[in-house]
N, CA and C of each residue as an Amber inpcrd file, in Angstrom:
protein
   228
  16.0380000   3.7900000 -15.9010000  15.2480000   5.3280000 -16.5020000
  15.4070000   5.2400000 -18.1770000  16.7420000   5.4220000 -19.3100000
  15.9760000   5.6610000 -20.2440000  15.1560000   4.4210000 -21.1520000
  16.1590000   3.0420000 -20.5310000  15.6130000   1.8690000 -20.9590000
  13.2520000   2.2170000 -21.0650000  13.0670000   2.7420000 -20.1730000
  11.6120000   3.0340000 -19.7450000  11.1880000   3.7200000 -20.9760000
  12.0870000   5.2350000 -21.2230000  11.9910000   6.2540000 -21.9510000
  12.4950000   5.8840000 -23.1840000  13.8440000   5.0330000 -23.6960000
  13.3610000   4.5380000 -25.0790000  12.2570000   3.3130000 -25.8410000
  11.5400000   2.4980000 -24.7380000  10.5980000   1.4260000 -25.0330000
   9.5340000   2.5040000 -25.7600000   9.6470000   3.1860000 -24.9290000
   8.1900000   4.1720000 -25.0920000   8.4390000   5.1330000 -26.2390000
   9.3020000   5.2910000 -27.0100000   9.5330000   5.9160000 -28.2640000
   9.4450000   7.6300000 -28.3880000   9.9630000   7.8220000 -26.8230000
  10.6660000   9.0890000 -26.7760000  11.4340000   9.6200000 -26.3440000
  12.2700000  10.6190000 -27.3930000  13.2050000  11.5660000 -27.1050000
  13.7900000  11.9340000 -25.5820000  15.2480000  11.7850000 -25.8900000
  15.4470000  12.8080000 -24.4560000  15.3240000  13.9650000 -24.3600000
  15.5740000  14.7730000 -25.6830000  15.3940000  16.1600000 -26.6910000
  13.8940000  16.6460000 -25.9860000  12.6740000  15.3350000 -26.7160000
  11.1900000  15.6390000 -26.1660000  11.4110000  15.7520000 -25.0330000
  11.3310000  14.9130000 -24.4220000  11.2130000  15.0470000 -22.5800000
  11.8580000  15.9590000 -21.4990000  12.6730000  16.1680000 -22.8270000
  13.5580000  17.4310000 -21.3740000  12.5950000  18.5300000 -21.7030000
  11.7910000  19.1230000 -22.9780000  11.2820000  20.0430000 -23.1000000
   9.7860000  20.1060000 -22.3190000   9.3880000  18.8490000 -22.1400000
   7.7810000  19.1900000 -21.7480000   7.7350000  19.2220000 -20.5290000
   9.1750000  18.5760000 -20.2780000   9.3380000  18.9760000 -18.2650000
   9.7230000  19.6480000 -17.3140000  10.6910000  20.5010000 -18.6120000
  11.6110000  21.9470000 -18.6470000  12.3880000  21.5570000 -17.6830000
  13.3760000  20.6330000 -17.8870000  14.7040000  20.1950000 -17.8480000
  15.4860000  20.6160000 -18.4680000  16.8520000  20.7100000 -18.9330000
  18.4450000  20.3280000 -19.8020000  18.2550000  19.0280000 -19.9790000
  18.4080000  19.1080000 -21.4850000  18.6580000  17.2540000 -22.3780000
  20.0160000  17.6260000 -21.8790000  21.0330000  18.4370000 -21.7920000
  22.0120000  17.6660000 -20.9320000  22.3350000  17.2380000 -19.5210000
  21.0380000  17.9440000 -18.5680000  21.2380000  17.4420000 -17.4580000
  20.3720000  15.6280000 -17.4720000  19.2190000  15.8780000 -18.0190000
  19.2460000  14.4210000 -18.7490000  19.4270000  13.6100000 -18.7310000
  20.6150000  13.4570000 -19.8000000  21.1870000  12.5410000 -19.8770000
  22.3880000  12.4000000 -19.1220000  23.1150000  13.1350000 -18.7580000
  24.3750000  12.7510000 -17.1290000  22.9010000  11.7460000 -16.2810000
  21.8330000  12.3210000 -15.6410000  20.8690000  11.8020000 -14.8950000
  21.2120000   9.7780000 -15.3930000  20.6610000   9.8480000 -16.6660000
  20.1360000   8.3760000 -16.8420000  20.9430000   7.9560000 -17.4900000
  22.7820000   8.5350000 -17.0700000  23.8660000   7.5640000 -17.5390000
  24.4260000   7.6200000 -15.6350000  23.7010000   7.9880000 -14.9880000
  24.3170000   7.9240000 -13.5730000  25.4720000   8.2740000 -13.5190000
  25.7900000   9.7760000 -14.3740000  26.6930000  10.9010000 -14.0260000
  25.9210000  12.0320000 -12.8210000  25.5770000  11.9620000 -13.3130000
  24.2860000  13.1320000 -12.0150000  23.1880000  12.7270000 -10.7850000
  23.2490000  12.6980000 -10.2890000  21.7450000  12.7270000  -9.9830000
  20.9020000  13.9180000  -9.7270000  19.1490000  13.5940000  -9.1190000
  18.0740000  14.0650000  -9.6920000  17.8140000  14.4250000  -8.1960000
  16.6710000  15.3850000  -8.5050000  16.3220000  15.7660000  -7.0990000
  15.0750000  14.9680000  -7.6570000  14.4670000  15.4370000  -6.4340000
  12.5120000  14.7680000  -6.3460000  11.9490000  15.2560000  -7.2710000
  11.9620000  16.1220000  -7.5130000  11.0610000  16.9870000  -8.4610000
  11.0310000  16.6440000  -9.8700000  12.3470000  16.9760000 -10.0090000
  12.7370000  16.3080000 -11.4360000  12.4150000  14.6510000 -11.5680000
  12.6230000  14.2110000 -10.6710000  12.4530000  12.8750000 -10.6880000
  10.3180000  12.6600000 -11.2630000   9.3900000  13.9180000 -10.2750000
   8.3640000  13.0920000 -10.1390000   8.2950000  13.5990000 -11.2530000
   9.2740000  14.4400000 -11.7800000   8.4980000  14.7570000 -13.4430000
   8.4940000  13.8840000 -14.5200000   9.8380000  13.1450000 -14.8190000
   9.5660000  12.5790000 -14.9110000   9.0620000  11.1590000 -15.3740000
   8.4790000  10.6600000 -14.1160000   8.3040000   9.3590000 -13.8030000
   6.9870000   9.6020000 -14.0750000   6.1450000  10.7300000 -14.0890000
   4.6480000  11.4640000 -14.0100000   4.6550000  11.5740000 -15.5170000
   5.4170000  11.8340000 -16.4560000   5.4140000  12.3640000 -17.7320000
   5.5710000  10.4630000 -18.6510000   6.2320000   9.5430000 -18.2180000
   6.6230000   8.2520000 -18.8150000   5.2730000   6.9430000 -18.0380000
   4.8030000   7.8900000 -17.0850000   3.3090000   7.6470000 -16.6280000
   3.8780000   5.9150000 -15.7750000   5.1730000   5.9620000 -15.0500000
   4.7280000   5.6080000 -13.9220000   5.7660000   5.7450000 -12.3910000
   5.8600000   4.4590000 -12.1390000   5.8580000   5.3030000 -10.8720000
   7.0530000   5.4900000 -10.0780000   7.4150000   5.9610000  -9.5330000
   9.3840000   6.6540000  -9.1380000   9.9120000   5.4090000  -8.8000000
   9.6870000   4.6220000  -8.4860000  10.3730000   3.3710000  -8.3990000
  10.6590000   2.7580000  -9.2540000  10.5260000   2.8610000 -10.2060000
  10.6920000   2.4230000 -11.6580000  11.0610000   2.9120000 -12.5160000
  11.7590000   4.0640000 -11.9410000  12.7730000   4.2270000 -12.4170000
  14.0410000   5.0380000 -11.5540000  14.1520000   4.8080000 -10.0860000
  15.3890000   4.6320000  -9.7610000  15.4090000   2.8060000  -8.8120000
  14.7310000   2.9760000  -9.6750000  15.0790000   0.8000000  -8.9620000
  14.9300000   0.4540000  -7.1730000  14.7090000   1.3030000  -6.6750000
  14.2740000   1.5460000  -5.3700000  12.8280000   0.4720000  -5.1580000
  12.8010000  -0.5460000  -4.5620000  11.4240000  -1.6550000  -3.7550000
  11.7280000  -1.7240000  -2.1940000  10.4400000  -1.2490000  -1.8560000
  10.4990000  -1.3050000  -0.5180000   9.6950000  -2.4660000  -0.2260000
   9.8730000  -3.1990000   0.7330000   9.5390000  -4.5360000   1.3670000
   7.6930000  -4.5700000   0.5430000   6.7940000  -4.1620000   0.5330000
   5.2080000  -3.4030000   0.4420000   5.2780000  -4.0270000  -0.7890000
   6.8310000  -2.8370000  -1.6010000   6.1990000  -2.9500000  -3.2870000
   6.6740000  -4.6940000  -3.4620000   7.7210000  -5.2200000  -2.7160000
   7.7650000  -6.7770000  -3.0290000   6.5290000  -7.6600000  -3.2600000
   5.9850000  -7.9420000  -1.5180000   4.8030000  -8.2070000  -1.5390000
   3.2480000  -7.8720000  -2.3720000   3.4600000  -6.9050000  -2.9150000
   2.5290000  -6.4500000  -4.0560000   1.4340000  -8.0520000  -5.0720000
   0.5560000  -8.1650000  -5.0060000   0.2780000  -9.6050000  -5.9820000
   0.8710000  -9.5490000  -7.0630000   0.9020000 -10.8000000  -7.4140000
   1.3890000 -10.6830000  -8.8650000   2.9660000 -10.4270000  -9.3380000
   4.0790000  -9.9510000  -7.7710000   5.0910000  -9.8110000  -7.6570000
   6.1240000 -11.0930000  -8.1120000   6.7140000 -11.2300000  -8.2650000
   8.1660000 -12.2970000  -8.1390000   8.3920000 -12.7710000  -7.2780000
   7.9300000 -11.6390000  -5.7100000   8.8200000 -11.4480000  -5.0750000
   7.5580000 -12.2720000  -3.9550000   6.6790000 -12.4940000  -4.0410000
   5.7560000 -12.4680000  -2.9140000   5.7460000 -14.2110000  -3.0020000
   5.3400000 -14.0660000  -1.1860000   5.3140000 -15.9880000  -1.0690000
   3.7110000 -16.5500000  -1.2800000   3.5660000 -17.2740000  -1.5060000
   2.2630000 -17.8040000  -2.1010000   2.4860000 -18.4800000  -0.9830000
   1.4790000 -18.9450000   0.0570000   0.7230000 -19.7410000   0.5210000
   0.9800000 -21.2080000   0.7580000   0.9990000 -21.7960000   1.1480000
   0.8130000 -23.3830000   0.5610000  -0.8340000 -23.9730000   1.2410000
């Protein structure tokens, strides 16, 4: 989460303000010291314009099979 936010040049303070969450709370979430609910994750991902799986690191088998994925098996 933090790496994507920082790569986009967005401060934690600005993100917290824009998605209506406490900066301390988001800091703990980014540092894996506290969990976040679905609504917070949706707002965070939407603000960064990424799928939720990009910030939660959860992939399904379907995600791994999408075209261009390094996990996709190529037919011979």
